[in-house]
C-alpha positions as CSV (number, residue, x, y, z in Angstrom):
1,M,6.2,34.9,11.4
2,S,3.1,33.7,9.9
3,I,0.9,35.3,7.2
4,A,-3.0,34.7,7.0
5,E,-4.2,32.2,5.3
6,R,-7.3,31.0,3.5
7,I,-7.9,27.5,4.1
8,R,-10.6,24.7,3.3
9,T,-13.2,23.1,5.8
10,T,-15.0,20.1,6.1
11,S,-18.0,21.5,4.4
12,D,-15.6,23.0,1.6
13,R,-16.4,26.6,2.2
14,E,-13.1,28.9,2.7
15,V,-12.2,30.6,6.0
16,E,-9.2,32.6,6.7
17,L,-7.0,31.9,9.6
18,Q,-5.3,35.0,10.9
19,A,-1.5,35.4,11.3
20,D,-1.6,35.0,15.3
21,Q,-3.6,32.2,15.2
22,I,-1.4,30.2,12.8
23,D,1.9,31.4,15.0
24,R,0.3,30.1,17.6
25,F,-0.1,26.4,16.4
26,A,3.4,26.8,15.5
27,A,4.6,26.9,18.4
28,S,2.5,24.3,19.9
29,L,5.0,21.7,17.3
30,R,8.0,20.5,17.7
31,G,8.3,19.8,14.0
32,G,7.2,23.3,12.8
33,L,4.7,24.3,10.3
34,L,5.3,25.2,6.5
35,Q,3.0,27.5,4.8
36,R,3.7,27.9,0.9
37,S,5.7,31.0,1.1
38,D,8.0,28.7,3.2
39,P,11.2,28.0,0.6
40,S,10.5,24.3,1.3
41,Y,7.1,24.1,1.4
42,D,7.2,22.8,-2.5
43,E,10.0,19.9,-1.5
44,A,7.6,19.1,1.5
45,R,4.5,18.5,-0.8
46,Q,6.2,16.0,-3.5
47,L,4.6,12.6,-3.2
48,W,6.2,9.5,-5.1
49,N,3.1,9.8,-7.2
50,G,4.6,12.2,-9.8
51,M,0.8,12.8,-11.1
52,I,-0.4,14.2,-7.7
53,D,0.0,18.2,-7.4
54,K,-1.5,19.0,-4.5
55,H,-1.3,22.6,-2.9
56,P,-2.0,22.6,1.0
57,A,-2.3,25.5,2.9
58,L,-0.9,24.2,5.6
59,I,1.7,21.3,6.3
60,A,2.0,20.2,10.2
61,R,5.4,18.5,10.1
62,C,5.1,16.2,13.4
63,T,7.9,14.8,15.2
64,G,6.2,12.6,17.8
65,T,2.8,12.0,19.4
66,A,2.3,15.0,21.0
67,D,2.7,16.7,17.3
68,V,-0.5,14.9,16.2
69,V,-2.8,15.1,19.5
70,E,-2.1,19.5,18.5
71,A,-2.3,19.3,14.6
72,V,-6.0,17.3,15.3
73,K,-6.6,19.4,18.2
74,F,-6.7,22.7,15.5
75,A,-7.8,20.4,12.7
76,A,-11.1,19.9,14.8
77,A,-11.2,23.5,16.5
78,H,-11.6,25.2,13.1
79,D,-13.2,22.1,11.0
80,L,-10.1,21.8,8.8
81,L,-10.2,19.7,5.6
82,V,-7.1,16.6,6.8
83,A,-5.1,14.7,4.6
84,V,-2.7,12.6,6.7
85,R,0.7,11.5,5.0
86,G,2.8,8.7,6.2
87,G,5.7,7.6,4.0
88,G,4.1,9.2,1.2
89,H,4.1,6.4,-1.3
90,N,0.4,6.7,-1.5
91,V,-0.1,6.2,-5.3
92,A,-4.2,7.7,-5.1
93,G,-2.2,11.2,-3.4
94,N,-4.9,11.0,-0.4
95,A,-1.7,12.2,1.3
96,L,-2.5,15.8,0.6
97,V,-5.3,18.3,0.1
98,D,-5.4,21.0,-1.8
99,D,-6.3,23.9,0.5
100,G,-6.3,22.3,3.8
101,L,-4.3,21.0,6.4
102,V,-1.7,18.0,5.6
103,I,-0.3,16.2,9.1
104,D,2.8,14.8,7.8
105,L,4.1,12.0,9.6
106,S,7.2,11.5,7.5
107,P,9.4,12.8,9.6
108,M,9.0,9.8,12.4
109,T,10.4,7.3,10.9
110,G,11.7,5.1,14.1
111,V,11.7,1.6,14.5
112,E,12.3,-0.5,17.6
113,V,13.1,-3.9,17.6
114,D,12.6,-6.5,20.9
115,P,14.5,-9.9,19.7
116,Q,13.4,-11.3,22.7
117,S,9.5,-11.2,21.9
118,K,9.9,-10.7,18.5
119,T,8.4,-7.5,18.1
120,A,9.0,-4.5,16.5
121,R,7.4,-0.9,17.4
122,V,7.6,1.1,14.1
123,Q,6.3,5.1,13.4
124,P,4.5,5.7,11.0
125,G,6.8,7.8,8.5
126,A,9.1,4.7,7.9
127,D,9.0,2.8,5.1
128,W,9.7,-1.5,5.0
129,G,13.7,-0.7,3.7
130,I,14.2,0.7,7.1
131,V,12.0,-2.1,8.9
132,D,13.7,-4.9,6.8
133,R,16.8,-3.3,7.6
134,E,16.6,-3.1,11.8
135,T,14.4,-6.5,12.1
136,Q,17.3,-8.4,9.7
137,L,20.0,-7.9,12.1
138,F,18.1,-10.5,14.4
139,G,17.7,-12.8,11.4
140,L,13.4,-11.6,11.9
141,A,10.9,-9.8,9.6
142,T,7.2,-9.5,9.3
143,P,4.5,-9.0,5.8
144,G,5.8,-6.1,4.1
145,G,5.8,-4.2,0.8
146,Q,7.4,-5.7,-2.4
147,I,8.8,-2.4,-2.5
148,S,10.9,-1.3,0.0
149,T,10.1,2.3,-0.4
150,T,6.4,1.5,0.0
151,G,5.0,3.4,3.2
152,V,4.6,1.0,6.3
153,A,1.2,2.9,7.5
154,G,-0.6,2.7,4.5
155,F,0.2,-0.7,3.5
156,T,-0.7,-2.1,7.0
157,L,-3.9,-0.1,7.5
158,G,-5.3,-1.0,4.2
159,G,-4.2,-4.7,4.6
160,G,-0.9,-5.2,3.3
161,M,-0.1,-8.0,0.4
162,G,3.7,-8.9,0.7
163,N,6.1,-11.6,0.0
164,L,5.2,-13.1,3.1
165,R,2.0,-13.3,2.8
166,R,0.8,-17.2,2.4
167,R,3.2,-18.3,5.1
168,W,1.9,-15.5,7.6
169,G,-1.0,-13.6,6.6
170,L,-0.7,-10.0,5.7
171,A,0.7,-6.9,7.3
172,C,-2.6,-5.9,9.2
173,D,-2.6,-10.0,10.4
174,N,1.0,-9.0,12.2
175,L,-0.1,-6.0,13.9
176,I,-0.2,-6.6,17.9
177,S,-1.2,-3.2,19.1
178,A,-1.2,0.4,17.6
179,E,-1.1,4.0,19.6
180,V,-4.5,5.6,17.7
181,V,-4.9,9.5,18.0
182,T,-8.7,10.1,17.3
183,A,-10.8,13.1,16.2
184,D,-11.2,14.4,19.6
185,G,-7.5,14.5,20.0
186,E,-7.4,11.5,22.3
187,V,-4.7,9.3,22.3
188,L,-5.6,5.4,22.6
189,V,-3.6,2.3,23.0
190,T,-5.6,0.0,21.2
191,N,-5.3,-4.2,20.6
192,E,-7.1,-7.0,21.0
193,N,-8.2,-6.5,24.7
194,E,-8.0,-2.3,24.5
195,H,-10.5,-0.6,22.7
196,P,-10.9,-4.4,20.0
197,D,-13.5,-2.3,17.8
198,L,-11.2,0.5,16.9
199,F,-8.4,-2.1,16.6
200,W,-10.8,-4.2,14.5
201,A,-11.3,-1.0,12.5
202,I,-7.7,-0.2,11.1
203,R,-6.7,-3.8,10.3
204,G,-8.1,-3.1,6.8
205,G,-10.2,0.3,7.2
206,G,-7.7,2.4,6.3
207,G,-6.8,5.6,8.2
208,N,-10.8,6.2,8.7
209,F,-10.5,6.4,12.4
210,G,-7.9,8.3,13.7
211,V,-4.0,9.1,12.8
212,V,-1.8,6.3,14.3
213,T,1.3,7.0,15.7
214,S,3.2,3.5,16.5
215,F,2.8,0.4,15.1
216,E,4.0,-3.0,17.1
217,F,4.3,-5.9,14.8
218,Q,4.5,-10.1,15.5
219,L,8.3,-11.0,13.8
220,H,9.1,-14.5,12.6
221,D,12.5,-16.4,12.2
222,L,13.3,-15.6,8.4
223,G,16.8,-14.8,6.5
224,P,18.8,-12.8,6.7
225,E,19.2,-15.3,3.5
226,I,16.2,-16.3,1.8
227,Y,15.8,-18.1,-1.9
228,G,14.1,-15.9,-4.4
229,A,12.9,-17.0,-7.6
230,V,13.1,-16.0,-10.6
231,S,12.3,-16.7,-14.1
232,I,11.6,-15.0,-17.2
233,F,9.2,-16.0,-20.2
234,P,8.7,-14.6,-23.8
235,M,5.1,-12.1,-23.9
236,D,3.8,-14.5,-27.1
237,E,3.5,-17.6,-24.2
238,A,0.9,-15.3,-21.9
239,T,-1.8,-17.9,-22.2
240,E,0.2,-21.0,-21.3
241,V,2.2,-19.1,-18.7
242,I,-0.7,-17.5,-16.7
243,R,-2.6,-21.1,-17.1
244,N,0.3,-23.1,-15.6
245,W,0.9,-20.4,-12.8
246,R,-2.2,-20.6,-12.1
247,D,-2.5,-24.2,-12.0
248,Y,1.1,-24.5,-9.9
249,I,0.2,-22.0,-7.0
250,V,-3.0,-23.4,-6.1
251,D,-1.1,-27.0,-4.7
252,A,2.0,-24.6,-3.6
253,P,3.2,-25.0,0.3
254,D,2.5,-21.9,2.4
255,E,5.7,-21.2,2.3
256,V,6.0,-20.1,-1.6
257,T,4.9,-17.1,-2.6
258,C,5.3,-16.7,-6.3
259,D,3.3,-14.0,-8.6
260,L,3.3,-12.8,-12.2
261,F,4.1,-9.7,-13.7
262,I,3.5,-9.2,-17.0
263,W,5.6,-6.2,-17.7
264,G,8.7,-5.5,-19.9
265,M,12.2,-6.3,-19.8
266,P,14.1,-4.2,-16.6
267,P,16.9,-2.4,-17.7
268,L,19.2,-4.1,-15.8
269,P,22.9,-4.1,-16.2
270,D,23.4,-7.6,-17.7
271,V,20.9,-6.6,-20.0
272,P,21.2,-5.3,-23.4
273,E,19.8,-1.7,-24.2
274,E,18.1,-2.6,-27.4
275,Q,15.8,-5.5,-24.6
276,H,15.0,-2.5,-22.7
277,W,11.2,-2.8,-21.9
278,A,11.4,-5.3,-24.2
279,P,7.5,-7.5,-23.0
280,V,8.1,-10.5,-21.2
281,I,6.4,-12.1,-18.1
282,I,8.0,-12.4,-14.9
283,A,7.7,-15.3,-12.4
284,A,8.8,-14.4,-9.3
285,G,8.7,-15.8,-6.0
286,M,10.1,-16.4,-2.4
287,Y,10.5,-19.1,-0.1
288,A,9.5,-18.4,3.6
289,G,11.7,-20.7,5.3
290,P,15.3,-21.9,5.6
291,V,16.8,-21.8,2.5
292,D,18.0,-25.4,2.8
293,Q,14.5,-26.3,2.9
294,V,13.2,-25.5,-0.4
295,D,13.8,-28.7,-1.8
296,G,12.4,-28.3,-5.3
297,A,9.5,-25.9,-4.3
298,F,10.3,-23.6,-7.1
299,D,11.0,-26.0,-10.2
300,P,7.9,-26.5,-11.7
301,V,8.1,-22.5,-12.5
302,K,10.7,-23.6,-14.7
303,E,8.5,-25.3,-17.3
304,F,5.7,-22.8,-16.9
305,G,7.2,-21.7,-20.5
306,T,10.1,-21.3,-22.4
307,V,12.8,-19.4,-20.1
308,I,14.4,-16.7,-21.4
309,A,16.6,-16.4,-18.3
310,D,16.7,-17.6,-14.7
311,L,17.9,-15.8,-11.4
312,S,16.7,-18.4,-8.9
313,G,18.8,-18.8,-6.3
314,P,19.6,-17.8,-2.3
315,R,20.0,-13.6,-1.8
316,P,19.5,-11.8,0.6
317,Y,16.2,-10.8,2.2
318,V,16.6,-7.0,1.6
319,E,18.2,-7.4,-1.6
320,F,15.1,-9.4,-2.7
321,Q,13.0,-6.8,-1.6
322,S,14.3,-4.1,-2.9
323,D,14.6,-5.6,-6.4
324,F,12.2,-3.5,-8.0
325,D,12.6,-0.4,-6.1
326,P,14.4,1.2,-9.2
327,L,11.7,0.4,-11.6
328,F,9.2,2.6,-9.4
329,P,11.1,5.6,-9.0
330,D,9.4,8.8,-7.4
331,G,8.4,11.3,-10.6
332,L,6.7,9.1,-12.5
333,Q,3.0,9.0,-13.2
334,Y,0.8,5.8,-11.7
335,Y,-2.5,5.0,-12.1
336,W,-3.4,1.8,-10.4
337,K,-6.3,-0.4,-10.0
338,S,-6.9,-3.9,-8.6
339,L,-9.9,-6.4,-8.8
340,F,-9.7,-10.0,-6.2
341,A,-11.0,-13.3,-8.5
342,S,-12.0,-16.7,-6.9
343,D,-11.0,-18.1,-10.0
344,L,-9.2,-17.6,-13.2
345,D,-11.0,-19.7,-15.8
346,D,-9.8,-19.7,-19.3
347,E,-12.1,-16.8,-20.7
348,A,-10.3,-14.7,-17.5
349,I,-6.8,-15.6,-18.6
350,E,-7.3,-15.1,-22.3
351,G,-8.7,-11.6,-21.2
352,I,-5.5,-10.8,-19.0
353,A,-3.3,-11.9,-22.3
354,S,-5.1,-9.7,-24.5
355,L,-4.8,-6.8,-22.4
356,A,-0.9,-7.5,-22.2
357,V,0.1,-7.2,-25.5
358,N,-2.2,-3.3,-25.7
359,R,-0.6,-2.3,-22.4
360,P,-0.4,1.5,-22.9
361,T,3.1,2.1,-22.2
362,P,6.1,-0.6,-22.0
363,Q,6.1,0.4,-18.1
364,T,2.7,-0.7,-17.8
365,L,2.4,-4.0,-15.5
366,L,-0.2,-6.7,-15.0
367,A,0.6,-8.0,-11.9
368,L,-1.1,-11.4,-11.1
369,R,-0.6,-12.0,-7.2
370,S,-1.4,-15.4,-5.8
371,L,-3.6,-15.3,-2.1
372,G,-4.7,-18.7,0.0
373,G,-1.9,-19.4,2.3
374,V,-2.8,-18.5,6.1
375,M,-4.1,-15.1,4.7
376,A,-7.4,-17.1,3.6
377,R,-7.5,-18.7,7.0
378,V,-8.2,-15.7,9.0
379,S,-12.4,-15.2,8.9
380,E,-13.7,-12.9,6.9
381,D,-14.7,-11.2,10.4
382,A,-11.5,-11.3,12.1
383,T,-10.5,-8.0,10.9
384,A,-11.5,-5.1,8.4
385,Y,-9.9,-6.4,5.4
386,G,-12.3,-8.3,2.8
387,N,-12.3,-10.6,0.3
388,R,-9.9,-13.1,2.5
389,D,-11.6,-16.2,0.1
390,A,-10.4,-14.6,-3.4
391,S,-7.4,-17.4,-4.4
392,F,-6.1,-14.3,-6.8
393,N,-5.5,-10.4,-7.6
394,L,-5.1,-8.6,-10.9
395,S,-3.5,-5.3,-10.0
396,I,-3.3,-3.2,-13.4
397,D,-0.3,-0.7,-12.4
398,A,-0.2,2.1,-15.3
399,T,2.6,4.0,-15.5
400,W,4.4,6.4,-17.8
401,R,6.8,9.6,-18.1
402,D,4.9,12.4,-19.9
403,P,2.0,13.8,-18.3
404,D,0.5,14.5,-21.5
405,D,-0.2,10.6,-21.6
406,S,-2.6,11.0,-18.8
407,E,-5.7,11.1,-20.1
408,R,-5.1,8.0,-22.8
409,V,-3.4,5.8,-20.1
410,I,-5.7,6.6,-17.4
411,G,-9.1,5.5,-19.8
412,W,-7.2,2.6,-20.8
413,T,-6.3,1.2,-17.3
414,R,-9.8,2.4,-16.8
415,D,-11.5,0.3,-19.1
416,S,-9.5,-2.6,-18.9
417,W,-10.2,-2.8,-15.5
418,A,-13.9,-2.6,-16.2
419,C,-13.7,-5.4,-18.9
420,M,-11.3,-7.6,-16.1
421,R,-14.2,-7.1,-13.1
422,D,-17.2,-8.8,-15.7
423,L,-14.4,-11.9,-15.5
424,T,-13.4,-12.1,-11.7
425,G,-16.4,-11.1,-9.5
426,G,-15.0,-7.2,-8.7
427,G,-13.7,-7.6,-5.2
428,V,-11.1,-4.6,-5.0
429,Y,-8.1,-4.3,-3.2
430,L,-8.5,-0.6,-1.7
431,N,-4.8,0.2,-1.6
432,F,-4.7,-0.3,-5.3
433,A,-7.7,1.7,-6.2
434,G,-7.0,4.5,-8.8
435,L,-7.7,7.8,-7.1
436,G,-10.2,6.4,-5.4
437,E,-12.9,8.7,-7.4
438,E,-15.7,5.7,-7.1
439,N,-15.6,5.9,-3.6
440,D,-19.1,4.3,-2.7
441,E,-18.4,1.7,-5.2
442,L,-15.3,0.9,-3.9
443,I,-16.0,0.5,0.1
444,R,-19.0,-1.9,-0.9
445,A,-16.7,-4.1,-3.1
446,G,-13.8,-3.6,-0.6
447,Y,-15.2,-4.4,2.6
448,G,-18.3,-6.4,2.0
449,D,-20.1,-7.3,4.8
450,N,-18.1,-5.4,7.2
451,L,-19.0,-2.2,6.1
452,Q,-22.0,-1.5,8.2
453,R,-19.7,-2.4,11.2
454,L,-17.1,-0.2,10.1
455,K,-19.5,3.0,9.6
456,D,-20.6,1.9,13.7
457,V,-16.6,2.5,14.3
458,K,-16.6,5.5,12.8
459,R,-19.0,6.7,14.3
460,R,-17.7,6.1,17.9
461,Y,-14.5,7.2,17.1
462,D,-14.9,10.0,14.9
463,P,-18.3,10.7,14.3
464,T,-18.1,14.6,12.1
465,N,-15.8,12.5,9.7
466,L,-12.9,14.8,10.1
467,F,-10.6,12.4,8.4
468,R,-12.1,11.8,5.2
469,G,-9.2,12.4,3.2
470,N,-9.4,8.6,2.1
471,I,-11.1,6.1,0.5
472,N,-13.6,6.8,3.3
473,I,-16.2,5.5,5.6
474,T,-19.1,7.5,6.5
475,P,-20.3,7.6,10.3
476,G,-23.2,5.1,10.6
477,S,-26.6,6.7,11.4
């Protein structure tokens, strides 16, 4: 038997839902409904980012599209404040909402692969580790996250930069179709021919337009073995290594994705304990093609600086994709902000090197990602995703353990981001946008000329802005 709940509305008022109203809602869900008094409530409200501590009034555990429809209709009928949770690997914490309703898709983790058409249908609660496991049975892959516990839904809807981006583009570029529950509870199949405006918007526009209950991805021949390049350099050579990496990647073939992680020595079994988290630079890359065709593509990497260790060689794709998983466990404090850059001149490189030696914690990461290739050949207005003309992305991934350090670390990250924004031009990858606290500034920096078109699509499919628990695009006038 349910109990009455005070719950927030979209106008930021509190209303009381009576027990019988909640009972009827719960009975309509196959997956069930959680309230604050339920024994499993605290576990269900946990996210990967330990900094997020929100207390929803209701959590609708959805096991299929029908449950999602019921949850959306209930939210709309009572004007409830809503958040949508996919895989829960949400840095900004938008997957939860205090005192509102969470539409929880995490039980929906199915993956169905069609090796003949080279496609996969993926439910929104799956993570990329689940997808890679299923697609690699057939020697197939699609661009996914660089940490295998990353959720498919949020990653894809925000664009999705992974290790295959230069060869096959972003995750959203490989989306063939999607099933979407809109704000009025209607279920739409959207693709290039059906509701193409909505299909355009969800490829980079985030969760602003509805709840995606199924993704269909194009797959590509890759694996089960790939060539992974990993070389480690000393931090005191940061300026030289970054400069050499910049010059190398500009002319690299599409099959090569190579990133720099300015970080600490990972606490791996073969690393002496006294060297754990000692400052280093890690060049990590993947060859998106047959191992026997690598043909020295990564040889210049070993000339970036003095190589402390080299772990390059053939390895299983699923293993490479999950290498960083242990270094980003559930429950740490995470605050990540990013910037795009059309170029990295010497002044910007000096700025990054300066940040590298002043990182607020050993686990804090400065990630330099190489863009270009196929993802840059998609026109800027072909999808909602912006900043395709950028050549680089800098992500400042602040990571720490003690919540008492939060103010200091977040302050350092914001100051560092502001400094680098002046040196890089200021475009933003919205999957790494802090806590989304500068919403209006972020959507302008993230979408550029696509923003007005996104507002128009928002007005068509979500005119009351029901789906506002995100980097929010408001309906156009």
